[in-house]
Backbone as CSV, one residue per row, in Angstrom:
resi,resn,N_x,N_y,N_z,CA_x,CA_y,CA_z,C_x,C_y,C_z
1,MET,-19.995,18.860,-35.601,-20.724,19.622,-34.415,-22.241,19.099,-33.787
2,SER,-22.721,18.619,-34.732,-24.149,18.682,-34.226,-24.101,17.000,-33.854
3,ASP,-23.110,16.688,-34.242,-23.558,15.212,-33.126,-23.016,15.204,-32.223
4,THR,-22.152,16.176,-31.669,-21.725,16.566,-30.241,-22.779,16.602,-29.559
5,ILE,-23.378,17.990,-30.423,-24.797,18.916,-29.342,-25.605,17.559,-28.892
6,ALA,-25.939,16.679,-30.314,-26.962,15.718,-29.838,-26.802,14.797,-28.569
7,THR,-25.347,14.472,-28.874,-24.752,13.346,-27.924,-24.827,14.012,-26.277
8,ALA,-24.726,15.494,-26.058,-24.727,15.654,-24.958,-25.991,16.164,-24.806
9,LEU,-27.239,16.406,-25.498,-28.273,16.978,-25.083,-28.652,15.384,-24.669
10,ILE,-28.570,14.173,-25.197,-29.249,13.165,-24.857,-28.514,12.568,-23.347
11,THR,-26.851,13.001,-23.299,-26.858,12.556,-21.919,-27.090,13.461,-20.751
12,GLY,-27.445,14.443,-21.517,-27.934,15.761,-20.204,-29.589,15.721,-19.676
13,GLY,-30.206,14.956,-20.878,-31.470,14.602,-21.013,-31.889,12.879,-19.847
14,LEU,-30.814,12.504,-20.237,-30.897,11.203,-19.533,-30.372,11.195,-18.101
15,SER,-29.619,12.241,-17.595,-28.730,12.498,-16.460,-29.958,13.593,-15.613
16,LEU,-30.859,14.257,-16.260,-31.589,14.660,-15.706,-33.013,13.618,-15.381
17,VAL,-33.351,12.574,-15.977,-34.059,11.692,-16.093,-33.560,10.697,-14.889
18,GLY,-32.456,10.412,-14.621,-31.840,9.616,-13.465,-32.312,10.447,-12.126
19,VAL,-31.679,11.307,-12.421,-31.905,12.582,-10.831,-33.506,12.409,-10.660
20,VAL,-34.127,12.720,-11.474,-35.731,12.816,-10.655,-36.385,11.522,-10.697
21,LEU,-35.719,10.374,-10.988,-36.064,9.445,-10.437,-36.013,9.001,-9.351
22,SER,-34.576,9.029,-8.872,-33.548,9.233,-7.724,-34.773,9.588,-6.471
23,ASN,-34.575,11.111,-7.234,-35.384,11.666,-6.295,-36.780,11.505,-5.590
24,LEU,-37.391,10.802,-6.706,-38.903,9.863,-6.557,-38.845,9.184,-5.499
25,PHE,-37.961,7.952,-5.856,-37.455,6.638,-5.240,-37.417,6.999,-3.599
26,THR,-36.262,8.052,-3.113,-35.669,8.633,-2.232,-36.983,9.204,-1.631
27,PHE,-37.274,9.960,-1.712,-38.866,10.783,-1.350,-39.750,9.754,-0.710
28,ARG,-39.936,8.357,-1.807,-41.102,7.185,-1.185,-40.885,6.786,-0.216
29,GLN,-39.711,6.698,0.028,-38.966,5.448,1.098,-38.709,6.887,2.049
30,THR,-38.252,7.742,1.891,-38.318,8.965,3.746,-40.324,9.025,3.467
31,GLU,-40.914,8.940,2.708,-42.549,9.313,3.163,-43.066,7.882,3.806
32,ALA,-42.578,6.858,3.592,-42.773,5.648,4.105,-42.319,5.169,5.886
33,LYS,-41.100,5.943,5.298,-40.574,6.155,7.173,-41.409,6.901,8.101
34,LEU,-41.849,8.179,7.899,-42.242,9.024,8.217,-43.846,8.241,8.547
35,GLU,-44.673,7.860,7.584,-46.018,6.832,7.943,-45.872,6.259,9.131
36,ARG,-44.494,5.038,9.160,-44.393,4.410,10.097,-44.202,4.633,10.931
37,ASN,-43.446,6.013,11.467,-43.179,6.429,12.480,-44.115,7.096,13.434
38,GLN,-44.814,7.521,12.262,-46.205,8.304,13.235,-46.819,7.070,13.659
39,ALA,-47.385,6.064,13.015,-47.984,5.069,13.574,-47.477,4.758,14.577
40,VAL,-45.959,4.015,15.203,-45.200,3.877,16.121,-45.761,4.802,17.184
41,THR,-45.849,5.963,16.968,-46.029,7.459,17.569,-47.296,7.891,18.404
42,GLU,-48.110,7.174,17.935,-49.880,6.848,18.195,-49.980,6.419,18.687
43,THR,-49.392,4.892,18.232,-49.406,3.721,19.246,-49.225,3.843,20.751
44,ARG,-47.687,4.605,21.106,-47.455,4.479,22.010,-47.940,5.947,22.610
45,LEU,-48.928,6.865,22.067,-49.685,7.594,22.872,-50.836,7.454,23.194
46,ASP,-51.507,6.228,22.259,-52.646,6.042,23.160,-52.547,5.020,23.941
47,ALA,-51.442,4.224,24.301,-51.274,3.362,25.767,-50.611,4.193,26.911
48,LEU,-49.907,5.399,26.071,-50.190,6.068,27.975,-51.230,7.006,28.041
49,THR,-51.867,7.454,27.100,-53.441,7.785,27.270,-53.661,6.915,28.288
50,GLN,-53.829,5.534,28.240,-54.721,4.463,28.805,-54.181,4.503,29.839
51,GLU,-52.910,4.300,30.193,-52.013,4.430,31.613,-52.879,5.888,32.620
52,VAL,-52.795,6.790,31.986,-52.668,8.600,32.041,-54.167,8.209,32.699
53,ARG,-55.136,7.371,32.580,-56.840,7.417,32.389,-56.748,6.384,33.905
54,ARG,-56.050,5.525,33.727,-56.286,4.494,35.037,-55.575,5.492,36.160
55,HIS,-54.433,5.689,36.051,-53.883,7.044,37.320,-55.084,7.863,37.495
56,ASN,-55.689,8.286,36.609,-56.335,9.490,37.267,-57.752,8.142,38.241
57,ASN,-58.419,7.624,37.464,-59.300,6.858,38.094,-58.486,6.092,39.627
58,PHE,-57.703,5.947,40.065,-56.879,5.397,40.991,-56.668,7.034,41.603
59,ALA,-56.333,7.785,41.264,-56.295,8.904,42.186,-57.880,9.470,42.397
60,ALA,-58.407,9.530,42.292,-59.662,9.979,42.095,-60.366,9.077,43.006
61,ARG,-60.392,7.794,43.472,-60.913,6.807,44.525,-59.982,6.765,46.017
62,MET,-58.545,7.326,45.561,-57.694,7.573,46.959,-58.272,8.095,48.108
63,PRO,-59.217,9.026,47.757,-59.885,10.299,49.353,-61.072,9.280,49.542
64,VAL,-61.678,8.410,48.642,-62.638,7.964,49.551,-62.399,6.280,50.340
65,VAL,-61.261,6.086,49.888,-60.348,4.762,50.508,-59.734,5.234,51.777
66,GLU,-59.597,6.353,51.713,-58.945,6.991,53.054,-60.117,7.447,53.963
67,GLU,-61.434,7.810,53.250,-62.104,8.171,54.196,-62.673,7.082,54.607
68,GLN,-63.039,6.016,54.151,-63.406,4.774,54.440,-62.750,4.072,55.748
69,ILE,-61.317,4.373,55.636,-60.379,3.646,56.703,-60.606,4.757,57.782
70,LYS,-60.887,5.885,57.872,-60.805,6.357,58.823,-62.240,5.812,59.298
71,VAL,-63.226,5.938,59.001,-64.570,5.531,59.876,-64.328,3.958,59.807
72,ILE,-63.440,2.772,59.602,-63.209,1.467,59.881,-62.252,1.736,61.479
73,ASN,-61.527,2.951,61.454,-60.127,2.844,62.636,-61.836,3.636,63.524
74,HIS,-62.169,4.541,63.466,-62.707,4.930,64.334,-64.241,3.579,65.342
75,ARG,-64.943,2.737,64.344,-65.446,1.733,64.866,-64.348,0.776,65.558
76,ILE,-63.222,0.182,64.660,-62.771,-0.313,65.724,-62.735,-0.097,67.100
77,SER,-62.217,1.625,67.264,-61.763,2.208,68.474,-62.544,2.022,69.225
78,ASP,-63.941,2.097,68.553,-65.519,2.280,69.719,-65.702,0.494,70.002
79,LEU,-65.342,-0.267,69.207,-65.504,-1.477,69.472,-64.434,-2.042,70.582
80,GLU,-63.130,-1.216,70.356,-62.205,-1.519,72.099,-62.622,-1.327,73.035
81,ARG,-63.215,0.165,73.160,-63.642,0.729,74.123,-64.974,0.261,75.010
82,VAL,-66.141,-0.320,74.120,-66.975,-0.877,74.832,-66.491,-2.334,75.184
83,GLN,-65.819,-3.280,74.111,-65.026,-4.134,75.266,-64.228,-3.874,76.426
84,SER,-63.548,-3.043,76.646,-62.700,-2.912,77.776,-63.888,-2.604,78.875
85,GLU,-64.578,-1.956,78.737,-65.755,-1.562,79.893,-66.457,-2.713,80.126
């Protein structure tokens, strides 16, 4: 009977070691995937942030351009009036 108990304990211990090692390996793989996905997400977020900044810069300049166009149109109108007189 002691041989049976020893065999059961050895088998149980080896099974436990196998499960622990398997879980550790799976955890490391999952952690590596998460780190890689986080890096990709950060890269995409950086690119999106740059695009938003460019858009905001463009949006801030548009009123200035519109005002300059108004001034140019007034000058053209004035020149046309002077030329027609």
